[in-house]
C-alpha positions in Angstrom: 0.0 -0.2 -0.4 2.2 3.0 -1.2 -0.8 6.0 0.0 -0.7 4.1 4.0 3.1 4.1 3.6 3.2 7.8 2.2 1.2 8.7 4.6 2.8 7.2 7.7 6.2 8.4 6.7 5.0 12.1 6.2 3.3 11.5 9.5 6.9 10.8 11.4 8.2 13.2 9.3 5.7 16.0 10.8 5.9 14.9 14.2 9.6 14.9 14.7 9.9 19.0 12.6 6.9 19.6 15.6 8.5 18.8 18.1 12.2 20.6 17.5 10.0 23.2 17.2 8.4 23.1 20.4 12.0 23.1 22.0 12.2 27.0 20.8 9.5 27.7 22.8 10.7 27.2 26.8 8.2 25.6 29.5 7.8 29.4 31.4 6.2 30.8 27.9 4.3 27.1 27.0 0.8 28.8 27.6 2.1 32.3 26.4 0.6 34.1 23.2 2.8 36.5 21.2 0.1 39.1 20.7 -3.8 39.7 21.1 -6.0 37.1 19.3 -3.2 35.1 18.7 -3.0 31.2 20.2 0.1 30.0 22.6 2.1 26.5 20.8 -0.1 25.3 23.9 -3.0 26.4 21.6 -1.5 25.0 18.7 -0.9 21.5 20.3 -4.4 21.5 21.7 -5.3 21.7 18.8 -3.7 19.5 16.8 -4.4 16.7 19.5 -7.9 17.1 19.0 -8.2 17.5 15.5 -6.2 13.8 15.0 -8.1 12.2 17.8 -10.9 13.4 15.9 -10.4 12.0 12.0 -8.9 9.0 14.0 -12.3 8.7 15.8 -14.8 9.2 12.5 -11.9 6.7 10.2 -12.7 3.8 12.9 -15.9 4.1 12.8 -16.8 5.2 8.9 -14.5 1.6 8.3 -16.9 -0.5 9.9 -19.8 0.2 7.0 -20.3 -0.3 3.8 -18.6 2.6 1.4 -20.9 5.4 -0.6 -19.9 5.4 -4.0 -18.7 9.1 -4.5 -18.5 10.0 -8.1 -15.4 10.7 -9.7 -15.3 14.2 -9.7 -16.2 15.0 -6.2 -13.4 12.9 -5.5 -10.8 15.8 -6.1 -10.0 18.2 -3.5 -7.4 21.5 -2.7 -4.0 20.3 -2.4 -2.4 19.8 0.2 0.5 22.2 -0.3 -1.8 24.7 0.2 -2.0 23.4 4.0 1.2 22.9 4.3 2.5 26.4 3.0 -0.2 28.5 4.7 -1.1 30.1 1.5 -4.3 30.5 2.9 -4.6 31.1 6.7 -8.1 30.0 8.2 -9.5 30.1 11.4 -10.4 26.8 13.2 -13.8 25.7 13.2 -13.4 23.7 15.9 -12.5 26.1 19.3 -9.0 24.7 21.2 -10.8 22.9 24.5 -9.1 24.6 27.6 -8.9 21.7 29.4 -6.5 20.3 27.4 -4.0 23.4 27.8 -1.5 21.8 30.6 2.2 22.1 31.3 4.6 21.6 28.0 6.3 18.4 29.5 2.2 17.1 29.3 0.3 18.2 26.2 4.1 17.0 24.3 3.9 13.8 25.6 -0.6 13.5 25.0 0.6 14.6 21.4 2.3 11.5 21.0 0.4 9.5 22.7 -2.1 10.5 19.8 0.7 10.0 17.2 1.1 6.0 18.3 -2.6 5.8 18.4 -3.2 6.7 15.1 -0.1 4.7 13.5 -1.4 1.9 15.8 -4.8 2.4 13.7 -3.2 2.6 10.4 -1.0 -0.9 11.5 -3.9 -3.0 12.5 -5.9 -1.7 8.9 -2.9 -2.0 6.2 -4.5 -5.2 5.0 -7.2 -3.5 4.0 -8.1 -1.1 0.8 -9.6 1.7 2.4 -9.1 4.5 -0.5 -12.8 4.2 -0.8 -14.0 5.7 2.3 -14.0 9.5 2.2 -15.7 12.3 4.4 -15.9 15.7 3.8 -13.4 18.4 5.2 -14.7 21.6 5.9 -12.2 23.6 3.5 -10.5 21.2 1.5 -13.4 19.3 0.0 -13.5 15.1 0.3 -11.1 13.6 1.2 -10.3 9.6 1.4 -9.3 7.2 4.6 -5.3 8.0 2.9 -5.9 11.9 2.6 -7.2 12.1 6.1 -4.3 11.0 7.3 -1.7 12.7 5.0 -4.0 16.0 6.2 -3.1 15.4 9.9 1.2 15.3 8.6 0.7 18.2 6.4 -1.9 19.5 9.2 1.3 19.6 11.9 3.8 21.0 9.3 0.9 24.0 9.6 1.2 24.1 12.7 5.1 23.5 13.3 5.8 26.9 11.4 3.3 28.7 13.4 5.3 27.5 16.6 7.8 28.5 15.0 6.3 32.0 14.7 5.2 32.3 18.3 8.8 31.5 19.4 10.6 34.2 17.3 7.1 36.5 18.2 7.4 36.1 21.9 8.5 39.3 24.0 12.1 38.8 25.0 12.5 39.2 28.7 16.0 41.0 29.6 17.5 40.4 32.6 19.4 42.8 34.4 23.3 42.6 35.3 
């Protein structure tokens, strides 16, 4: 399954990149937003966990049913490069759950746990062709099973760039000597 292998490799690279970017934000600044109406690194990670959990939960439910036939032209979607490059900025339709905003170490452990569950799920389903299962994304169009897991990766890459911006824009504290 080349599509599955591509998605898994992309998920692994995206996770490594995000964890590296998270290192640029100190634990003390983890919940600090660089400005008004901006997310903190904690908000970004909470959002990523929420989205990945939602996709995983929905995928688990949808593959238990008979797939709907999707007309050929409805199988096209906005290219993922638009997501990954942050060409268009969108507000998330999912509000961040404030209960998920905890310490940096706890949140990064949760992010790793969610990714482990995703990879386990993909491993458990690797023997099936799940490309026939489609469900709509609110901005991109209909995505099939493999596209959804590739989306998780490009979505994480997009937000990795946001964490890098957050780290650059946090107020610099000067310590008097």
